[in-house]
HTML snippet that shows the backbone in 3Dmol.js (N, CA, C, O; Angstrom):
<script src="https://3Dmol.org/build/3Dmol-min.js"></script>
<div id="view" style="width:600px;height:400px;position:relative"></div>
<script>
const pdb = `
ATOM      1  N   MET A   1     208.639-134.712 -18.564  1.00  0.00           N
ATOM      2  CA  MET A   1     209.293-133.634 -19.277  1.00  0.00           C
ATOM      3  C   MET A   1     208.638-132.293 -18.960  1.00  0.00           C
ATOM      4  O   MET A   1     209.326-131.285 -18.797  1.00  0.00           O
ATOM      5  N   GLY A   2     207.324-132.281 -18.873  1.00  0.00           N
ATOM      6  CA  GLY A   2     206.602-131.043 -18.599  1.00  0.00           C
ATOM      7  C   GLY A   2     206.881-130.516 -17.205  1.00  0.00           C
ATOM      8  O   GLY A   2     207.006-129.309 -16.998  1.00  0.00           O
ATOM      9  N   LYS A   3     206.980-131.446 -16.233  1.00  0.00           N
ATOM     10  CA  LYS A   3     207.265-131.032 -14.864  1.00  0.00           C
ATOM     11  C   LYS A   3     208.659-130.404 -14.766  1.00  0.00           C
ATOM     12  O   LYS A   3     208.851-129.395 -14.088  1.00  0.00           O
ATOM     13  N   ARG A   4     209.599-131.002 -15.434  1.00  0.00           N
ATOM     14  CA  ARG A   4     210.972-130.483 -15.377  1.00  0.00           C
ATOM     15  C   ARG A   4     211.060-129.088 -15.988  1.00  0.00           C
ATOM     16  O   ARG A   4     211.734-128.209 -15.453  1.00  0.00           O
ATOM     17  N   LEU A   5     210.382-128.895 -17.098  1.00  0.00           N
ATOM     18  CA  LEU A   5     210.387-127.590 -17.746  1.00  0.00           C
ATOM     19  C   LEU A   5     209.713-126.544 -16.848  1.00  0.00           C
ATOM     20  O   LEU A   5     210.170-125.405 -16.750  1.00  0.00           O
ATOM     21  N   PHE A   6     208.625-126.950 -16.200  1.00  0.00           N
ATOM     22  CA  PHE A   6     207.931-126.050 -15.275  1.00  0.00           C
ATOM     23  C   PHE A   6     208.862-125.625 -14.142  1.00  0.00           C
ATOM     24  O   PHE A   6     208.988-124.437 -13.848  1.00  0.00           O
ATOM     25  N   TRP A   7     209.515-126.605 -13.505  1.00  0.00           N
ATOM     26  CA  TRP A   7     210.387-126.284 -12.369  1.00  0.00           C
ATOM     27  C   TRP A   7     211.625-125.513 -12.811  1.00  0.00           C
ATOM     28  O   TRP A   7     212.150-124.700 -12.050  1.00  0.00           O
ATOM     29  N   LEU A   8     212.093-125.755 -14.018  1.00  0.00           N
ATOM     30  CA  LEU A   8     213.205-124.973 -14.555  1.00  0.00           C
ATOM     31  C   LEU A   8     212.778-123.516 -14.707  1.00  0.00           C
ATOM     32  O   LEU A   8     213.534-122.610 -14.354  1.00  0.00           O
ATOM     33  N   ALA A   9     211.574-123.284 -15.228  1.00  0.00           N
ATOM     34  CA  ALA A   9     211.067-121.921 -15.389  1.00  0.00           C
ATOM     35  C   ALA A   9     210.857-121.258 -14.025  1.00  0.00           C
ATOM     36  O   ALA A   9     211.174-120.080 -13.863  1.00  0.00           O
ATOM     37  N   VAL A  10     210.333-121.988 -13.051  1.00  0.00           N
ATOM     38  CA  VAL A  10     210.139-121.443 -11.706  1.00  0.00           C
ATOM     39  C   VAL A  10     211.490-121.072 -11.098  1.00  0.00           C
ATOM     40  O   VAL A  10     211.630-119.998 -10.513  1.00  0.00           O
ATOM     41  N   GLY A  11     212.466-121.935 -11.230  1.00  0.00           N
ATOM     42  CA  GLY A  11     213.804-121.660 -10.698  1.00  0.00           C
ATOM     43  C   GLY A  11     214.439-120.447 -11.358  1.00  0.00           C
ATOM     44  O   GLY A  11     215.055-119.620 -10.685  1.00  0.00           O
ATOM     45  N   ALA A  12     214.293-120.340 -12.665  1.00  0.00           N
ATOM     46  CA  ALA A  12     214.862-119.187 -13.374  1.00  0.00           C
ATOM     47  C   ALA A  12     214.174-117.897 -12.933  1.00  0.00           C
ATOM     48  O   ALA A  12     214.829-116.871 -12.746  1.00  0.00           O
ATOM     49  N   GLY A  13     212.867-117.950 -12.771  1.00  0.00           N
ATOM     50  CA  GLY A  13     212.130-116.765 -12.323  1.00  0.00           C
ATOM     51  C   GLY A  13     212.527-116.333 -10.923  1.00  0.00           C
ATOM     52  O   GLY A  13     212.734-115.147 -10.666  1.00  0.00           O
ATOM     53  N   LEU A  14     212.633-117.295 -10.020  1.00  0.00           N
ATOM     54  CA  LEU A  14     213.045-116.978  -8.649  1.00  0.00           C
ATOM     55  C   LEU A  14     214.470-116.438  -8.602  1.00  0.00           C
ATOM     56  O   LEU A  14     214.765-115.510  -7.848  1.00  0.00           O
ATOM     57  N   THR A  15     215.341-117.015  -9.402  1.00  0.00           N
ATOM     58  CA  THR A  15     216.726-116.535  -9.450  1.00  0.00           C
ATOM     59  C   THR A  15     216.769-115.088  -9.922  1.00  0.00           C
ATOM     60  O   THR A  15     217.484-114.266  -9.349  1.00  0.00           O
ATOM     61  N   ALA A  16     216.012-114.779 -10.958  1.00  0.00           N
ATOM     62  CA  ALA A  16     215.980-113.404 -11.465  1.00  0.00           C
ATOM     63  C   ALA A  16     215.439-112.453 -10.391  1.00  0.00           C
ATOM     64  O   ALA A  16     215.977-111.362 -10.203  1.00  0.00           O
ATOM     65  N   LEU A  17     214.393-112.857  -9.696  1.00  0.00           N
ATOM     66  CA  LEU A  17     213.816-112.037  -8.639  1.00  0.00           C
ATOM     67  C   LEU A  17     214.813-111.798  -7.517  1.00  0.00           C
ATOM     68  O   LEU A  17     214.951-110.675  -7.030  1.00  0.00           O
ATOM     69  N   ILE A  18     215.502-112.842  -7.110  1.00  0.00           N
ATOM     70  CA  ILE A  18     216.486-112.722  -6.027  1.00  0.00           C
ATOM     71  C   ILE A  18     217.639-111.810  -6.443  1.00  0.00           C
ATOM     72  O   ILE A  18     218.116-111.008  -5.640  1.00  0.00           O
ATOM     73  N   VAL A  19     218.080-111.928  -7.678  1.00  0.00           N
ATOM     74  CA  VAL A  19     219.182-111.080  -8.152  1.00  0.00           C
ATOM     75  C   VAL A  19     218.749-109.616  -8.169  1.00  0.00           C
ATOM     76  O   VAL A  19     219.499-108.750  -7.720  1.00  0.00           O
ATOM     77  N   VAL A  20     217.557-109.328  -8.676  1.00  0.00           N
ATOM     78  CA  VAL A  20     217.083-107.945  -8.757  1.00  0.00           C
ATOM     79  C   VAL A  20     216.904-107.354  -7.350  1.00  0.00           C
ATOM     80  O   VAL A  20     217.370-106.248  -7.078  1.00  0.00           O
ATOM     81  N   LYS A  21     216.233-108.090  -6.463  1.00  0.00           N
ATOM     82  CA  LYS A  21     216.020-107.599  -5.101  1.00  0.00           C
ATOM     83  C   LYS A  21     217.343-107.481  -4.345  1.00  0.00           C
ATOM     84  O   LYS A  21     217.540-106.531  -3.588  1.00  0.00           O
ATOM     85  N   GLY A  22     218.237-108.427  -4.543  1.00  0.00           N
ATOM     86  CA  GLY A  22     219.542-108.373  -3.895  1.00  0.00           C
ATOM     87  C   GLY A  22     220.321-107.145  -4.323  1.00  0.00           C
ATOM     88  O   GLY A  22     220.977-106.506  -3.500  1.00  0.00           O
ATOM     89  N   ARG A  23     220.256-106.813  -5.593  1.00  0.00           N
ATOM     90  CA  ARG A  23     220.941-105.623  -6.094  1.00  0.00           C
ATOM     91  C   ARG A  23     220.342-104.357  -5.487  1.00  0.00           C
ATOM     92  O   ARG A  23     221.070-103.429  -5.135  1.00  0.00           O
ATOM     93  N   GLU A  24     218.997-104.320  -5.362  1.00  0.00           N
ATOM     94  CA  GLU A  24     218.344-103.161  -4.741  1.00  0.00           C
ATOM     95  C   GLU A  24     218.791-102.995  -3.286  1.00  0.00           C
ATOM     96  O   GLU A  24     219.108-101.887  -2.852  1.00  0.00           O
ATOM     97  N   TYR A  25     218.814-104.092  -2.541  1.00  0.00           N
ATOM     98  CA  TYR A  25     219.245-104.023  -1.139  1.00  0.00           C
ATOM     99  C   TYR A  25     220.709-103.632  -1.037  1.00  0.00           C
ATOM    100  O   TYR A  25     221.088-102.859  -0.157  1.00  0.00           O
ATOM    101  N   TYR A  26     221.525-104.156  -1.919  1.00  0.00           N
ATOM    102  CA  TYR A  26     222.944-103.822  -1.911  1.00  0.00           C
ATOM    103  C   TYR A  26     223.139-102.322  -2.133  1.00  0.00           C
ATOM    104  O   TYR A  26     223.899-101.673  -1.414  1.00  0.00           O
ATOM    105  N   GLU A  27     222.440-101.776  -3.143  1.00  0.00           N
ATOM    106  CA  GLU A  27     222.563-100.348  -3.439  1.00  0.00           C
ATOM    107  C   GLU A  27     221.993 -99.493  -2.314  1.00  0.00           C
ATOM    108  O   GLU A  27     222.480 -98.390  -2.066  1.00  0.00           O
ATOM    109  N   ARG A  28     220.971 -99.989  -1.636  1.00  0.00           N
ATOM    110  CA  ARG A  28     220.350 -99.234  -0.548  1.00  0.00           C
ATOM    111  C   ARG A  28     221.307 -99.074   0.624  1.00  0.00           C
ATOM    112  O   ARG A  28     221.303 -98.037   1.288  1.00  0.00           O
ATOM    113  N   PHE A  29     222.121-100.078   0.885  1.00  0.00           N
ATOM    114  CA  PHE A  29     222.987-100.054   2.064  1.00  0.00           C
ATOM    115  C   PHE A  29     224.424 -99.651   1.773  1.00  0.00           C
ATOM    116  O   PHE A  29     225.285 -99.784   2.642  1.00  0.00           O
ATOM    117  N   THR A  30     224.701 -99.165   0.578  1.00  0.00           N
ATOM    118  CA  THR A  30     226.005 -98.581   0.300  1.00  0.00           C
ATOM    119  C   THR A  30     226.005 -97.161   0.866  1.00  0.00           C
ATOM    120  O   THR A  30     224.934 -96.611   1.124  1.00  0.00           O
ATOM    121  N   PRO A  31     227.159 -96.562   1.063  1.00  0.00           N
ATOM    122  CA  PRO A  31     227.183 -95.191   1.589  1.00  0.00           C
ATOM    123  C   PRO A  31     226.379 -94.206   0.736  1.00  0.00           C
ATOM    124  O   PRO A  31     225.695 -93.337   1.276  1.00  0.00           O
ATOM    125  N   LYS A  32     226.456 -94.336  -0.580  1.00  0.00           N
ATOM    126  CA  LYS A  32     225.687 -93.452  -1.451  1.00  0.00           C
ATOM    127  C   LYS A  32     224.194 -93.697  -1.282  1.00  0.00           C
ATOM    128  O   LYS A  32     223.409 -92.748  -1.262  1.00  0.00           O
ATOM    129  N   GLY A  33     223.797 -94.950  -1.162  1.00  0.00           N
ATOM    130  CA  GLY A  33     222.385 -95.273  -0.970  1.00  0.00           C
ATOM    131  C   GLY A  33     221.849 -94.743   0.347  1.00  0.00           C
ATOM    132  O   GLY A  33     220.732 -94.230   0.410  1.00  0.00           O
ATOM    133  N   VAL A  34     222.638 -94.865   1.386  1.00  0.00           N
ATOM    134  CA  VAL A  34     222.222 -94.339   2.692  1.00  0.00           C
ATOM    135  C   VAL A  34     222.102 -92.818   2.624  1.00  0.00           C
ATOM    136  O   VAL A  34     221.155 -92.248   3.166  1.00  0.00           O
ATOM    137  N   ALA A  35     223.046 -92.162   1.968  1.00  0.00           N
ATOM    138  CA  ALA A  35     222.986 -90.704   1.828  1.00  0.00           C
ATOM    139  C   ALA A  35     221.750 -90.291   1.045  1.00  0.00           C
ATOM    140  O   ALA A  35     221.113 -89.293   1.382  1.00  0.00           O
ATOM    141  N   ASP A  36     221.400 -91.041   0.004  1.00  0.00           N
ATOM    142  CA  ASP A  36     220.195 -90.734  -0.773  1.00  0.00           C
ATOM    143  C   ASP A  36     218.938 -90.873   0.083  1.00  0.00           C
ATOM    144  O   ASP A  36     218.032 -90.045  -0.007  1.00  0.00           O
ATOM    145  N   GLN A  37     218.879 -91.910   0.908  1.00  0.00           N
ATOM    146  CA  GLN A  37     217.721 -92.110   1.784  1.00  0.00           C
ATOM    147  C   GLN A  37     217.603 -90.974   2.795  1.00  0.00           C
ATOM    148  O   GLN A  37     216.501 -90.504   3.076  1.00  0.00           O
ATOM    149  N   ILE A  38     218.725 -90.538   3.336  1.00  0.00           N
ATOM    150  CA  ILE A  38     218.710 -89.428   4.293  1.00  0.00           C
ATOM    151  C   ILE A  38     218.228 -88.153   3.605  1.00  0.00           C
ATOM    152  O   ILE A  38     217.444 -87.396   4.177  1.00  0.00           O
ATOM    153  N   GLU A  39     218.691 -87.918   2.393  1.00  0.00           N
ATOM    154  CA  GLU A  39     218.276 -86.726   1.645  1.00  0.00           C
ATOM    155  C   GLU A  39     216.775 -86.752   1.355  1.00  0.00           C
ATOM    156  O   GLU A  39     216.105 -85.726   1.464  1.00  0.00           O
ATOM    157  N   LYS A  40     216.248 -87.917   0.987  1.00  0.00           N
ATOM    158  CA  LYS A  40     214.803 -88.038   0.741  1.00  0.00           C
ATOM    159  C   LYS A  40     214.018 -87.758   2.019  1.00  0.00           C
ATOM    160  O   LYS A  40     213.005 -87.059   1.990  1.00  0.00           O
ATOM    161  N   SER A  41     214.484 -88.298   3.128  1.00  0.00           N
ATOM    162  CA  SER A  41     213.811 -88.074   4.407  1.00  0.00           C
ATOM    163  C   SER A  41     213.863 -86.601   4.795  1.00  0.00           C
ATOM    164  O   SER A  41     212.870 -86.041   5.261  1.00  0.00           O
ATOM    165  N   ARG A  42     215.005 -85.984   4.605  1.00  0.00           N
ATOM    166  CA  ARG A  42     215.160 -84.572   4.950  1.00  0.00           C
ATOM    167  C   ARG A  42     214.257 -83.699   4.103  1.00  0.00           C
ATOM    168  O   ARG A  42     213.581 -82.813   4.625  1.00  0.00           O
ATOM    169  N   SER A  43     214.237 -83.941   2.790  1.00  0.00           N
ATOM    170  CA  SER A  43     213.410 -83.113   1.917  1.00  0.00           C
ATOM    171  C   SER A  43     211.926 -83.329   2.223  1.00  0.00           C
ATOM    172  O   SER A  43     211.136 -82.387   2.152  1.00  0.00           O
ATOM    173  N   GLY A  44     211.544 -84.556   2.559  1.00  0.00           N
ATOM    174  CA  GLY A  44     210.158 -84.819   2.937  1.00  0.00           C
ATOM    175  C   GLY A  44     209.788 -84.100   4.224  1.00  0.00           C
ATOM    176  O   GLY A  44     208.682 -83.576   4.355  1.00  0.00           O
ATOM    177  N   LEU A  45     210.710 -84.077   5.168  1.00  0.00           N
ATOM    178  CA  LEU A  45     210.466 -83.394   6.440  1.00  0.00           C
ATOM    179  C   LEU A  45     210.347 -81.894   6.228  1.00  0.00           C
ATOM    180  O   LEU A  45     209.463 -81.254   6.798  1.00  0.00           O
ATOM    181  N   VAL A  46     211.228 -81.328   5.414  1.00  0.00           N
ATOM    182  CA  VAL A  46     211.187 -79.891   5.137  1.00  0.00           C
ATOM    183  C   VAL A  46     209.855 -79.527   4.483  1.00  0.00           C
ATOM    184  O   VAL A  46     209.242 -78.520   4.835  1.00  0.00           O
ATOM    185  N   GLU A  47     209.415 -80.337   3.543  1.00  0.00           N
ATOM    186  CA  GLU A  47     208.140 -80.089   2.863  1.00  0.00           C
ATOM    187  C   GLU A  47     206.982 -80.168   3.856  1.00  0.00           C
ATOM    188  O   GLU A  47     206.086 -79.324   3.838  1.00  0.00           O
ATOM    189  N   TRP A  48     207.001 -81.174   4.712  1.00  0.00           N
ATOM    190  CA  TRP A  48     205.926 -81.350   5.690  1.00  0.00           C
ATOM    191  C   TRP A  48     205.870 -80.175   6.655  1.00  0.00           C
ATOM    192  O   TRP A  48     204.786 -79.671   6.949  1.00  0.00           O
ATOM    193  N   VAL A  49     207.023 -79.731   7.152  1.00  0.00           N
ATOM    194  CA  VAL A  49     207.061 -78.607   8.087  1.00  0.00           C
ATOM    195  C   VAL A  49     206.552 -77.339   7.400  1.00  0.00           C
ATOM    196  O   VAL A  49     205.820 -76.558   8.007  1.00  0.00           O
ATOM    197  N   GLY A  50     206.931 -77.134   6.158  1.00  0.00           N
ATOM    198  CA  GLY A  50     206.449 -75.963   5.415  1.00  0.00           C
ATOM    199  C   GLY A  50     204.939 -75.964   5.271  1.00  0.00           C
ATOM    200  O   GLY A  50     204.292 -74.938   5.482  1.00  0.00           O
ATOM    201  N   GLU A  51     204.371 -77.116   4.910  1.00  0.00           N
ATOM    202  CA  GLU A  51     202.920 -77.227   4.790  1.00  0.00           C
ATOM    203  C   GLU A  51     202.248 -77.006   6.147  1.00  0.00           C
ATOM    204  O   GLU A  51     201.214 -76.344   6.234  1.00  0.00           O
ATOM    205  N   PHE A  52     202.835 -77.560   7.193  1.00  0.00           N
ATOM    206  CA  PHE A  52     202.272 -77.401   8.537  1.00  0.00           C
ATOM    207  C   PHE A  52     202.235 -75.935   8.941  1.00  0.00           C
ATOM    208  O   PHE A  52     201.217 -75.452   9.437  1.00  0.00           O
ATOM    209  N   LEU A  53     203.341 -75.224   8.731  1.00  0.00           N
ATOM    210  CA  LEU A  53     203.399 -73.814   9.116  1.00  0.00           C
ATOM    211  C   LEU A  53     202.431 -72.972   8.294  1.00  0.00           C
ATOM    212  O   LEU A  53     201.816 -72.048   8.827  1.00  0.00           O
ATOM    213  N   THR A  54     202.287 -73.272   7.016  1.00  0.00           N
ATOM    214  CA  THR A  54     201.339 -72.546   6.176  1.00  0.00           C
ATOM    215  C   THR A  54     199.914 -72.763   6.664  1.00  0.00           C
ATOM    216  O   THR A  54     199.148 -71.810   6.805  1.00  0.00           O
ATOM    217  N   THR A  55     199.564 -74.013   6.919  1.00  0.00           N
ATOM    218  CA  THR A  55     198.228 -74.335   7.403  1.00  0.00           C
ATOM    219  C   THR A  55     197.965 -73.685   8.757  1.00  0.00           C
ATOM    220  O   THR A  55     196.883 -73.148   8.997  1.00  0.00           O
ATOM    221  N   MET A  56     198.946 -73.735   9.627  1.00  0.00           N
ATOM    222  CA  MET A  56     198.793 -73.144  10.954  1.00  0.00           C
ATOM    223  C   MET A  56     198.614 -71.631  10.859  1.00  0.00           C
ATOM    224  O   MET A  56     197.791 -71.065  11.578  1.00  0.00           O
ATOM    225  N   GLY A  57     199.360 -70.978   9.998  1.00  0.00           N
ATOM    226  CA  GLY A  57     199.228 -69.528   9.812  1.00  0.00           C
ATOM    227  C   GLY A  57     197.840 -69.151   9.310  1.00  0.00           C
ATOM    228  O   GLY A  57     197.237 -68.190   9.787  1.00  0.00           O
ATOM    229  N   GLU A  58     197.337 -69.920   8.339  1.00  0.00           N
ATOM    230  CA  GLU A  58     195.995 -69.655   7.809  1.00  0.00           C
ATOM    231  C   GLU A  58     194.943 -69.849   8.898  1.00  0.00           C
ATOM    232  O   GLU A  58     194.014 -69.050   9.015  1.00  0.00           O
ATOM    233  N   ALA A  59     195.085 -70.902   9.690  1.00  0.00           N
ATOM    234  CA  ALA A  59     194.124 -71.166  10.760  1.00  0.00           C
ATOM    235  C   ALA A  59     194.180 -70.067  11.816  1.00  0.00           C
ATOM    236  O   ALA A  59     193.144 -69.674  12.353  1.00  0.00           O
ATOM    237  N   MET A  60     195.375 -69.568  12.120  1.00  0.00           N
ATOM    238  CA  MET A  60     195.504 -68.491  13.105  1.00  0.00           C
ATOM    239  C   MET A  60     194.824 -67.221  12.612  1.00  0.00           C
ATOM    240  O   MET A  60     194.138 -66.544  13.378  1.00  0.00           O
ATOM    241  N   GLU A  61     195.011 -66.895  11.334  1.00  0.00           N
ATOM    242  CA  GLU A  61     194.373 -65.705  10.771  1.00  0.00           C
ATOM    243  C   GLU A  61     192.857 -65.830  10.797  1.00  0.00           C
ATOM    244  O   GLU A  61     192.155 -64.875  11.130  1.00  0.00           O
ATOM    245  N   THR A  62     192.354 -67.007  10.447  1.00  0.00           N
ATOM    246  CA  THR A  62     190.916 -67.235  10.457  1.00  0.00           C
ATOM    247  C   THR A  62     190.358 -67.095  11.865  1.00  0.00           C
ATOM    248  O   THR A  62     189.339 -66.435  12.066  1.00  0.00           O
ATOM    249  N   ARG A  63     191.009 -67.702  12.828  1.00  0.00           N
ATOM    250  CA  ARG A  63     190.540 -67.655  14.213  1.00  0.00           C
ATOM    251  C   ARG A  63     190.627 -66.236  14.768  1.00  0.00           C
ATOM    252  O   ARG A  63     189.747 -65.803  15.512  1.00  0.00           O
ATOM    253  N   GLU A  64     191.683 -65.516  14.410  1.00  0.00           N
ATOM    254  CA  GLU A  64     191.804 -64.144  14.875  1.00  0.00           C
ATOM    255  C   GLU A  64     190.648 -63.304  14.346  1.00  0.00           C
ATOM    256  O   GLU A  64     190.084 -62.483  15.070  1.00  0.00           O
ATOM    257  N   GLY A  65     190.300 -63.514  13.079  1.00  0.00           N
ATOM    258  CA  GLY A  65     189.158 -62.801  12.505  1.00  0.00           C
ATOM    259  C   GLY A  65     187.867 -63.129  13.236  1.00  0.00           C
ATOM    260  O   GLY A  65     187.057 -62.242  13.506  1.00  0.00           O
ATOM    261  N   GLU A  66     187.675 -64.403  13.555  1.00  0.00           N
ATOM    262  CA  GLU A  66     186.477 -64.811  14.290  1.00  0.00           C
ATOM    263  C   GLU A  66     186.433 -64.161  15.666  1.00  0.00           C
ATOM    264  O   GLU A  66     185.384 -63.678  16.090  1.00  0.00           O
ATOM    265  N   LEU A  67     187.549 -64.145  16.357  1.00  0.00           N
ATOM    266  CA  LEU A  67     187.605 -63.542  17.692  1.00  0.00           C
ATOM    267  C   LEU A  67     187.379 -62.034  17.635  1.00  0.00           C
ATOM    268  O   LEU A  67     186.660 -61.486  18.471  1.00  0.00           O
ATOM    269  N   ARG A  68     187.978 -61.368  16.669  1.00  0.00           N
ATOM    270  CA  ARG A  68     187.798 -59.921  16.521  1.00  0.00           C
ATOM    271  C   ARG A  68     186.324 -59.597  16.264  1.00  0.00           C
ATOM    272  O   ARG A  68     185.777 -58.643  16.817  1.00  0.00           O
ATOM    273  N   GLU A  69     185.699 -60.408  15.417  1.00  0.00           N
ATOM    274  CA  GLU A  69     184.279 -60.196  15.114  1.00  0.00           C
ATOM    275  C   GLU A  69     183.435 -60.442  16.363  1.00  0.00           C
ATOM    276  O   GLU A  69     182.513 -59.677  16.647  1.00  0.00           O
ATOM    277  N   ALA A  70     183.740 -61.497  17.105  1.00  0.00           N
ATOM    278  CA  ALA A  70     182.962 -61.832  18.310  1.00  0.00           C
ATOM    279  C   ALA A  70     183.115 -60.764  19.395  1.00  0.00           C
ATOM    280  O   ALA A  70     182.171 -60.496  20.138  1.00  0.00           O
ATOM    281  N   LEU A  71     184.292 -60.156  19.489  1.00  0.00           N
ATOM    282  CA  LEU A  71     184.536 -59.139  20.504  1.00  0.00           C
ATOM    283  C   LEU A  71     184.239 -57.721  20.034  1.00  0.00           C
ATOM    284  O   LEU A  71     184.303 -56.774  20.818  1.00  0.00           O
ATOM    285  N   GLY A  72     183.919 -57.581  18.773  1.00  0.00           N
ATOM    286  CA  GLY A  72     183.596 -56.272  18.222  1.00  0.00           C
ATOM    287  C   GLY A  72     184.809 -55.375  18.095  1.00  0.00           C
ATOM    288  O   GLY A  72     184.679 -54.161  18.253  1.00  0.00           O
ATOM    289  N   LEU A  73     185.981 -55.917  17.816  1.00  0.00           N
ATOM    290  CA  LEU A  73     187.192 -55.126  17.699  1.00  0.00           C
ATOM    291  C   LEU A  73     187.407 -54.563  16.286  1.00  0.00           C
ATOM    292  O   LEU A  73     188.246 -53.682  16.102  1.00  0.00           O
ATOM    293  N   ASP A  74     186.681 -55.045  15.313  1.00  0.00           N
ATOM    294  CA  ASP A  74     186.852 -54.594  13.942  1.00  0.00           C
ATOM    295  C   ASP A  74     186.222 -53.224  13.703  1.00  0.00           C
ATOM    296  O   ASP A  74     186.562 -52.540  12.737  1.00  0.00           O
ATOM    297  N   GLU A  75     185.342 -52.840  14.549  1.00  0.00           N
ATOM    298  CA  GLU A  75     184.596 -51.593  14.330  1.00  0.00           C
ATOM    299  C   GLU A  75     185.393 -50.387  14.648  1.00  0.00           C
ATOM    300  O   GLU A  75     184.899 -49.267  14.512  1.00  0.00           O
TER     301      GLU A  75
END
`;
const viewer = $3Dmol.createViewer("view");
viewer.addModel(pdb, "pdb");
viewer.setStyle({}, {cartoon: {color: "spectrum"}});
viewer.zoomTo();
viewer.render();
</script>
């Protein structure tokens, strides 16, 4: 009796897991889900490029200051 109850609980748990994951995959591959994934990727890319350009600008300003100081152009 105990073994049967155990396997019944395992089966119910696996079924619930499969249903939840199946629903997630189904929603992911619908047209709306694909559009949402593209939007997330696009917004992440835009954010990354913005951070990159900001960092690059700061580094350029710092290096320019170092070069000006080394060449004595600030005087």
